[in-house]
C-alpha positions, 0 to 999 in steps of 0.5 A, spaced: 915 741 496 914 744 490 909 750 490 907 749 483 905 742 484 902 744 491 898 749 487 896 744 481 893 739 486 889 745 490 886 747 483 885 740 481 881 739 488 877 745 487 875 743 480 873 736 482 869 738 488 866 743 483 865 737 478 861 733 484 857 739 486 855 740 479 853 732 479 849 733 485 845 739 482 844 735 475 841 730 480 837 735 483 834 737 477 832 731 474 829 729 481 825 736 480 823 734 473 820 727 475 817 731 481 813 735 476 811 730 472 808 726 477 804 732 480 802 733 472 800 726 472 796 727 478 793 733 476 791 730 470 787 725 473 784 730 478 782 735 473 778 729 469 775 727 476 773 734 477 770 735 470 766 728 471 763 731 477 761 737 474 758 734 468 754 729 472 751 735 476 749 738 469 746 731 467 742 730 473 740 737 473 737 736 466 735 729 467 739 726 462 739 718 463 743 715 457 750 716 460 752 714 467 758 717 470 762 711 469 761 712 462 763 719 462 769 718 466 771 713 460 770 718 455 774 723 458 779 718 459 780 716 452 780 724 450 785 725 455 789 719 453 789 721 446 792 728 447 797 725 451 799 720 446 799 724 440 800 731 442 804 731 448 811 733 449 817 729 445 822 729 451 825 722 451 827 717 456 835 717 457 837 710 457 844 706 457 844 698 454 847 694 460 848 686 459 849 682 465 856 679 466 857 672 463 859 669 470 853 672 474 849 667 477 841 669 477 835 666 474 835 667 467 827 666 466 826 671 472 829 678 471 832 681 478 829 685 482 834 691 483 840 692 478 846 696 481 849 700 476 856 702 477 860 708 474 867 706 472 872 709 478 875 715 476 871 716 469 873 722 466 868 727 464 867 732 459 872 737 462 878 731 463 876 731 470 876 725 474 869 723 477 869 718 483 865 712 483 858 712 484 853 706 484 845 707 482 840 702 484 834 701 479 828 697 481 824 692 476 819 696 472 817 691 467 818 688 460 820 694 455 816 695 448 818 701 446 825 704 448 824 711 445 818 712 449 815 719 452 816 720 459 809 722 461 807 716 457 811 712 463 808 717 468 801 716 466 801 709 468 801 706 475 803 700 478 798 695 478 799 693 485 796 700 486 789 698 484 789 691 488 792 695 495 789 702 494 783 702 489 780 696 490 779 695 498 774 701 499 770 699 493 769 692 495 768 694 503 763 699 501 759 694 497 759 689 503 758 695 508 752 698 504 749 692 502 741 691 503 742 685 507 734 684 508 733 683 500 740 680 499 739 674 504 732 673 502 735 672 495 741 668 497 740 662 493 739 665 487 745 670 488 750 664 490 748 660 484 749 666 479 755 668 483 759 662 484 756 656 480 755 661 474 761 665 474 765 658 474 761 656 469 762 662 465 769 662 466 769 655 463 765 656 457 769 662 455 776 659 456 774 653 452 771 657 446 776 662 446 781 656 446 778 653 440 778 660 436 785 662 438 787 655 434 784 658 428 788 664 428 794 666 425 800 661 428 804 667 431 798 668 436 796 661 437 803 659 439 803 664 445 796 661 448 795 655 452 788 653 455 790 655 461 791 662 458 784 662 455 781 659 462 784 665 465 781 670 460 775 667 462 776 668 469 777 675 469 772 677 464 766 673 468 765 678 474 760 684 472 760 691 475 753 693 473 754 700 477 750 704 471 744 699 471 744 699 479 744 707 479 738 707 474 734 702 478 735 706 484 732 712 481 726 708 477 725 704 483 725 698 480 723 691 483 727 690 489 728 683 488 731 684 481 736 689 484 738 685 490 740 679 485 744 683 480 747 687 486 748 681 490 751 677 484 756 683 482 758 683 489 760 676 490 762 674 483 768 679 484 771 675 489 769 669 486 773 671 480 779 673 484 780 666 487 778 662 481 784 666 477 788 665 483 786 657 483 788 657 475 795 660 476 796 655 482 794 649 477 799 652 472 804 651 477 802 644 479 802 642 471 806 637 469 812 638 465 809 635 458 803 639 458 798 633 460 792 633 465 794 631 472 788 629 476 792 631 482 793 638 480 786 639 478 784 637 485 789 641 488 786 647 484 779 646 487 782 645 494 785 651 493 779 655 491 775 652 496 780 653 502 782 660 500 775 663 499 773 660 506 779 662 510 779 669 507 771 669 509 773 667 516 779 672 516 774 678 514 768 675 519 773 675 525 776 682 524 769 685 523 767 681 530 773 683 533 772 690 531 764 689 534 767 687 541 772 693 541 767 698 540 762 694 545 766 694 551 770 700 550 768 707 551 772 709 545 765 712 542 766 718 547 771 720 542 767 719 535 774 721 531 778 716 534 772 711 534 772 712 526 779 711 525 779 705 529 773 702 524 777 704 518 784 701 520 781 695 522 777 694 516 783 695 512 787 690 516 782 685 514 784 686 507 792 686 509 792 680 513 789 676 508 794 678 503 800 677 507 797 670 509 797 668 501 789 669 501 784 673 498 784 680 501 778 682 496 774 676 499 776 678 506 774 685 506 767 684 503 765 680 509 768 684 514 764 690 511 758 685 511 760 684 519 761 691 520 755 693 518 751 688 521 754 688 528 759 694 529 755 699 526 750 698 532 755 700 537 758 706 534 756 713 536 751 717 531 757 721 529 761 715 527 755 712 523 754 718 519 762 719 518 763 712 516 757 711 511 759 718 508 767 716 508 766 710 504 761 712 499 765 718 497 771 713 497 767 708 493 765 714 488 772 717 487 775 710 486 770 707 481 771 713 477 778 714 477 779 706 475 774 708 469 778 714 467 784 710 468 782 705 463 780 710 458 787 714 459 791 707 458 788 705 452 793 710 449 798 711 454 799 704 456 805 701 452 803 694 453 797 693 448 796 688 443 791 689 438 789 683 435 782 684 431 780 676 431 782 675 438 778 682 440 772 679 436 772 672 439 772 676 446 766 680 445 762 674 442 764 669 448 763 673 453 756 674 451 755 667 451 758 666 457 754 671 460 748 667 457 750 660 460 751 663 467 743 666 467 738 662 463 740 655 465 741 656 472 735 660 472 731 654 469 734 650 475 732 655 480 725 656 478 724 648 479 724 650 487 723 657 487 717 661 489 715 666 486 720 664 480 724 668 476 720 671 470 723 671 463 724 679 463 728 679 469 732 673 466 733 678 460 735 684 465 740 679 469 743 678 462 743 685 460 746 687 466 753 683 465 757 690 464 764 689 466 768 693 470 774 695 475 775 687 477 776 685 470 781 690 468 785 690 475 786 682 473 788 683 466 793 689 467 796 685 473 801 681 468 802 684 461 809 680 460 807 675 455 804 677 448 798 673 450 797 677 457 797 683 453 792 681 448 787 679 454 789 686 457 787 690 450 780 686 449 778 686 456 779 694 456 775 694 450 769 690 453 769 694 459 769 701 455 763 698 450 759 695 456 759 701 460 758 706 455 753 702 450 749 697 455 749 702 461 746 708 456 741 703 454 739 700 461 733 705 461 730 703 454 732 695 456 727 696 462 722 699 457 723 694 452 722 688 457 716 691 460 719 691 467 715 695 472 718 701 475 716 706 481 714 700 485 720 697 489 723 700 495 731 701 496 730 703 503 733 698 508 727 699 513 722 698 508 718 691 508 716 688 501 709 686 500 708 679 504 706 675 497 713 678 494 717 674 498 714 669 502 709 663 501 704 661 506 705 653 504 710 650 508 715 649 502 715 656 500 718 662 501 723 666 497 729 662 494 726 655 496 723 650 500 722 648 507 730 646 508 732 653 506 727 656 510 729 651 516 736 654 515 734 661 515 730 660 521 736 657 525 741 662 523 736 667 525 735 664 532 743 664 533 744 671 530 738 674 534 739 670 541 747 669 541 751 673 536 748 680 536 747 680 544 755 678 544 757 683 539 752 689 540 748 692 545 742 688 543 737 684 547 735 679 550 742 679 554 746 673 554 744 671 561 737 670 558 739 666 552 745 662 554 744 655 558 744 656 566 752 653 567 754 659 562 750 664 565 756 667 569 760 668 563 754 671 560 754 676 565 761 678 564 759 679 556 753 683 558 753 691 558 749 695 563 746 698 557 743 691 555 740 691 561 737 698 561 735 700 554 728 697 552 727 693 545 724 698 542 729 704 543 734 699 540 730 697 534 729 704 532 737 705 532 739 698 529 740 699 521 739 692 520 734 690 525 729 687 520 735 682 517 733 676 521 729 672 516 725 668 521 722 675 523 715 675 522 713 681 517 707 686 518 701 684 515 694 686 516 691 683 522 684 683 523 682 685 531 675 684 534 673 690 538 668 686 542 674 682 545 677 688 547 671 693 549 665 688 550 658 692 548 661 696 542 658 695 535 660 689 532 665 692 527 672 690 525 678 694 524 684 693 519 690 695 523 697 695 518 703 693 521 701 690 528 703 683 528 700 678 533 706 678 538 704 686 539 697 685 540 
């Protein structure tokens, strides 16, 4: 063997190895750069949230009420987004144009999930040294709008699924877990009417009006919109997020029934809007090829709406009841940390189970939170009660402010905005009209049977409290492939920013202008409303309606207090006293020793929502004749507050 040939081969081998090592170093450097950009991105949002918290403290210290924390988060996000957009680094993303093989077999209407990029075998590098074949996989990100885009612009945006799977669940669960259920259920008729009928009606009105407006716009934009697109826009812009208004209500102690209606509607219409938007998409899948109306597709969409909402509610309620049983019949409460972890994991599992089975996780986690608060909370140890309340309150605060901060930042950094002034103006006007159709006609219908009726100034405040927020933005950013969806995202973002900053800041002035009394309502769950505010002495009166609703409320109260609470919690009376005689052996198995030994009063003091039972008599002034108790005393009458006939 020629020694020169062997030496040359050895040199070539070492050069190749060095070249490969240099490639690995370059790849490591690129990975390090991406890691630094990710860290910078998270640092930006962390600093924004920190600045928001500090500014909130200053505002609370100075008693500033004209701007809420969500408005602050949006404004700070807009400022930072503008800085990133116009003053950031000009480092551009490297790219290579790749074209599919003409013989490749894939669906041309839907891009592939992963693209495998193959370097040619033994490609010559700049040093005329062959580089072995390498294969890289690139996952689908979305349609490219601007190729020469800043790297930080790409990293300042998040995958929309993060909002649905990570950010939204704690917000929705907190709404259900901290719901003031006593006033919620007393105004249930109005809340369900506004949240379900009103949201669907608002979506239909907005969608129809927007479709008419789009037809009057330039042909390029009108051609990209169908009626289903505008109807989808109506569904995503209809849910409300009146955080700012509710915070002011809480500070000023506004009438608790008004608070309950606004909060209850905002809790439920998020879930309704999400299911409604999904039903519209399902209708589009069943739409005829020629674009005509099909009654079967329409009925199928309605069936999807009802079925998905009901099944999602059932999943959330079952998970909540399952958690209550686990905390009742195990001694996990002896280890509060494990108990709290179990509580959080099962609550999040309700969301994931619904999503896995193509239901709506938002609906499931909402009603899971309501069931957890009504049942599981009473089985938890004192440490776990405090920990779970504070944990979800903290997560809700951070998640809400993060979303509003991101809305501000994305106005400048998100690459798929489409600014069309006519569509934006039409969106603002139709969203206000849709809110008006939601409130005023339905209030008129409710007042036909509601005692006391909803006064006109309350109706005006319900209309004013129609701020848009996290759910509208999350639905809009989920799909931005077409020009129509990009215009929806831009308009939705602007409506959210305007309503949060302007309407939220004017909430105090609106209360004064509408002459809504303050300092009278109670937000404490255990405080009872005056008897006259929520009840009626007539057989057909009371709260939201007439005798039928009262009978339904009494029926639910009886089932809850005599069956569900004794089954799922340690509440009395035990099941051995409430079940029929042939089921009492089963009742003994499902009744704990604690239920037999503890007193009713001790349980009531620790039960967070013992006053939820709608049929429970309210404390009213009761007059007692002392002669009946102590004969011979002078004939005087004593008014005792808070003693019911059953306690005397």
